[in-house]
C-alpha positions in Angstrom: 94.8 71.9 91.5 96.5 69.5 93.9 99.3 71.1 95.9 102.8 70.0 95.1 104.6 67.3 97.1 108.1 67.8 95.7 110.8 70.2 96.5 111.9 73.4 94.9 115.7 73.3 94.7 117.7 76.6 94.6 121.4 76.8 93.7 122.9 79.0 96.3 126.4 80.4 96.3 125.9 83.5 98.6 125.9 85.9 95.7 123.1 88.5 94.9 121.8 86.4 91.9 121.4 83.4 94.2 119.4 85.6 96.6 117.2 86.5 93.6 116.8 82.8 92.9 115.6 82.2 96.5 113.2 85.1 96.1 111.6 83.4 93.1 111.4 80.1 95.0 109.7 81.8 97.9 107.1 83.3 95.5 106.5 80.0 93.8 106.2 78.2 97.1 103.4 80.5 98.2 101.3 79.2 95.3 102.4 75.6 95.4 103.1 74.9 99.1 106.4 73.3 98.0 109.2 73.0 100.4 112.5 74.7 99.4 116.0 73.3 99.6 119.1 75.4 99.0 121.9 73.6 97.2 125.6 74.7 97.6 128.4 72.9 95.9 131.9 72.7 97.3 134.6 71.7 94.8 136.7 68.8 96.1 140.3 69.7 96.8 142.5 71.4 99.4 140.5 72.6 102.3 137.1 71.4 100.9 136.0 69.9 104.3 136.5 73.2 106.0 134.7 75.0 103.2 131.8 72.5 103.5 131.5 73.1 107.2 131.6 76.9 106.7 128.9 76.7 104.1 126.7 74.5 106.3 127.0 77.0 109.2 126.1 80.0 107.0 123.1 78.1 105.4 121.9 77.0 108.8 121.8 80.6 110.0 120.1 81.7 106.8 117.4 79.1 107.0 116.8 79.9 110.7 116.5 83.6 109.9 113.9 82.9 107.2 111.9 80.6 109.4 112.0 83.1 112.2 110.3 85.7 110.0 107.7 83.2 108.8 107.4 79.8 110.5 105.3 78.5 107.6 108.3 78.5 105.3 109.6 75.0 104.8 113.3 75.7 104.0 116.3 73.5 104.4 119.7 73.0 102.7 122.2 70.5 101.4 126.0 71.1 100.8 127.3 68.8 98.1 130.8 67.9 97.1 131.8 67.9 93.4 131.6 70.0 90.3 128.6 72.3 89.7 128.4 71.0 86.1 127.6 67.5 87.3 126.6 67.5 90.9 123.5 69.8 90.8 121.8 68.0 87.9 122.6 64.6 89.3 121.3 65.5 92.8 118.1 67.1 91.4 117.4 64.1 89.2 117.9 61.6 92.0 115.8 63.5 94.6 112.2 64.7 94.8 112.6 68.0 92.9 109.9 69.9 91.0 112.5 72.2 89.4 115.8 73.8 90.1 115.9 77.6 90.4 119.2 79.1 89.5 120.5 82.6 89.3 122.9 83.7 86.5 124.9 86.8 85.6 124.5 85.9 81.9 127.3 85.0 79.5 130.4 86.9 80.6 134.2 86.6 80.2 135.4 83.1 79.2 131.9 81.9 78.8 131.7 83.8 75.5 134.4 81.3 74.3 133.5 78.2 76.2 129.7 78.5 76.3 127.1 79.3 79.0 127.9 77.8 82.4 124.2 77.8 83.2 123.4 75.7 80.2 126.2 73.2 81.1 124.5 72.7 84.5 121.0 72.5 83.0 121.7 69.8 80.4 122.9 67.4 83.1 119.5 67.2 84.7 116.2 65.4 84.1 114.6 68.2 86.1 113.7 71.5 84.5 115.6 74.7 85.5 114.1 78.1 86.1 117.0 80.5 85.3 116.7 84.1 86.7 118.8 87.2 86.7 116.8 89.6 88.8 114.3 89.5 91.7 110.7 88.6 90.9 108.6 91.3 89.3 105.9 93.1 91.3 103.2 91.1 89.5 103.8 88.3 92.1 103.1 85.6 89.5 103.8 84.4 86.0 101.0 86.2 84.2 102.3 85.9 80.6 104.4 83.0 79.4 106.0 82.9 76.0 106.0 79.5 74.4 108.1 79.4 71.2 107.2 76.7 68.8 109.6 75.2 66.2 109.6 72.0 64.1 111.3 69.7 66.7 109.3 67.0 68.3 110.9 67.9 71.7 109.0 71.1 71.6 106.0 69.2 72.9 107.8 68.1 76.1 107.5 71.5 77.7 103.7 71.5 77.4 103.5 69.8 80.8 105.2 72.8 82.3 103.0 75.3 80.5 100.0 73.6 82.0 101.6 73.2 85.4 102.4 76.9 85.6 99.1 77.9 84.0 97.2 75.9 86.6 99.0 77.3 89.6 99.5 80.9 88.5 96.5 81.3 86.2 98.9 82.2 83.4 98.3 83.2 79.8 100.4 81.2 77.4 101.6 83.0 74.2 102.2 80.5 71.4 104.9 82.1 69.3 106.0 80.5 66.0 108.4 81.6 63.3 107.3 83.0 59.9 108.6 80.0 57.9 107.5 79.5 54.3 109.2 76.1 53.6 106.2 73.7 53.2 107.9 70.7 54.9 109.0 72.7 57.9 105.7 74.5 58.2 104.0 71.2 58.3 106.1 70.0 61.3 105.7 73.4 63.1 101.9 73.2 62.6 101.8 69.7 64.0 103.5 70.9 67.2 101.3 74.0 67.2 98.0 72.1 66.9 99.3 69.6 69.5 99.9 72.5 72.0 96.5 74.1 71.4 94.7 70.8 71.9 96.2 70.3 75.3 95.9 73.9 76.4 92.2 73.8 75.6 91.8 70.4 77.3 93.4 71.8 80.5 91.5 75.1 80.3 94.6 77.3 79.9 94.2 80.7 78.3 96.4 81.1 75.2 97.1 83.5 72.4 98.6 82.9 69.0 101.4 85.0 67.5 103.6 84.7 64.4 107.0 86.2 64.2 107.6 89.1 61.7 111.1 88.3 60.5 112.7 85.0 59.3 116.2 84.4 60.6 117.3 84.4 64.2 114.2 83.0 66.0 115.9 83.2 69.4 116.4 87.0 69.1 112.9 87.5 67.9 111.5 85.4 70.8 113.3 87.7 73.2 112.1 90.8 71.4 108.5 89.5 71.4 108.7 88.6 75.2 109.9 92.2 75.9 107.1 93.6 73.7 104.3 91.9 75.7 106.1 92.3 79.0 106.3 88.6 79.5 107.2 87.1 82.9 108.7 83.9 81.6 110.0 82.3 78.4 109.5 78.5 78.3 112.0 76.6 76.1 113.3 73.1 75.4 117.0 72.6 75.3 118.8 70.9 72.4 119.0 67.1 72.5 122.4 65.3 72.9 124.5 68.5 73.5 128.2 68.2 73.0 131.1 70.5 73.8 131.3 71.7 70.2 127.7 72.8 70.4 128.7 75.2 73.3 131.6 76.5 71.3 129.6 77.2 68.2 126.6 78.5 70.1 123.2 77.0 70.9 120.0 79.0 70.4 119.0 78.5 74.0 122.1 80.1 75.3 121.0 83.4 74.0 117.5 83.1 75.4 118.7 81.9 78.9 121.2 84.8 79.1 118.8 87.3 77.5 119.6 91.0 78.0 116.0 91.8 78.9 116.6 89.6 82.0 113.4 87.7 81.6 113.2 84.5 83.6 113.6 81.3 81.5 112.4 77.8 82.2 114.5 75.3 80.3 113.2 71.7 79.9 115.6 69.0 78.9 114.2 66.6 76.2 114.5 63.4 78.1 110.9 62.1 78.1 109.2 60.7 75.0 106.2 62.6 73.6 103.9 59.7 74.2 104.9 59.7 77.9 104.2 63.4 78.2 100.7 63.0 76.8 100.0 60.5 79.6 100.8 63.0 82.4 98.6 65.8 81.2 95.9 66.8 83.6 
C-alpha cells in the first residue's frame, strides 16, 4: 500500500496520557512513514503569550530529544491559541492530517454531568480521532479491530478506516451486530452489514462475523465483546448533529470512548456522504 503523505497529529499537554498518545503515534508512524505533529493549546487570557512561549520551548526540547534518539523520526509541533473544544478540530480539518491521536483519562468529575470532554473535541473535526488511555500493547500493531454495525447509514463511513488500518497493519476486522428482531431495523442493519462485507472482500481484508447475545445496551456489549477477543481497537462513528443536550443525556459513543477496559477507540465523524466514501475505497 502507498505510504501516507499526511501528518499524524497528537494532542499534547505534558501529561502521562499525552505521552501515551505520542507512543501510539510513533508506533503508527513506523508502519505508515507519516510525520508527527504535537498540538498544544494555550487558552487566551492573562499571561497566555508567556505560556505559549514556555510550551514552545518545552516542545522544542522534546522533539530534539526524540530526533536525537532516532534521526528518522519526523516530529514537529504547533502551539495554538484558543479553546481545546474548537481549536484542535479546526486546525486538524484545515491542515494535512490523517488523524488526531488524543489521550484521555476517561469521564471523571464534572464530565459526568456535562459530558465527555474528549467527545466535545472530536465532534468539531472532519478528521477522525484515535482516543487512547494507555501505552500501546506489546502486539505492536492493531491485530484485531471491532467494527460495531447498527442501522444508521453513517455506519458505512468508517469503512474507509477499517480498510486503511487493515492494509497497513494486516488487521482482522470483527463485524459485530446487535441481536435485533424488529424486521424493519434488521433490514437496515443487514444493508450496512452486507455493504461492509462487500468492501472488505474487495480490499482483501480478513474479517469475522459476530452477533451480540443480549438486546439492550449495544455500547456495553460492544465493549464486553472487545474485551473477550482481546481487541486492539474499537472503530465507531459518532452521532450526527450533536447538541449540548445530547452530552447531558448521554451519547452511546461516550461510553465506548471512555471504556473501562481502556481499549483504544477510533471515532469517525459522519461528515462525508456514503456515495463519496464508496469512491475512495482502494
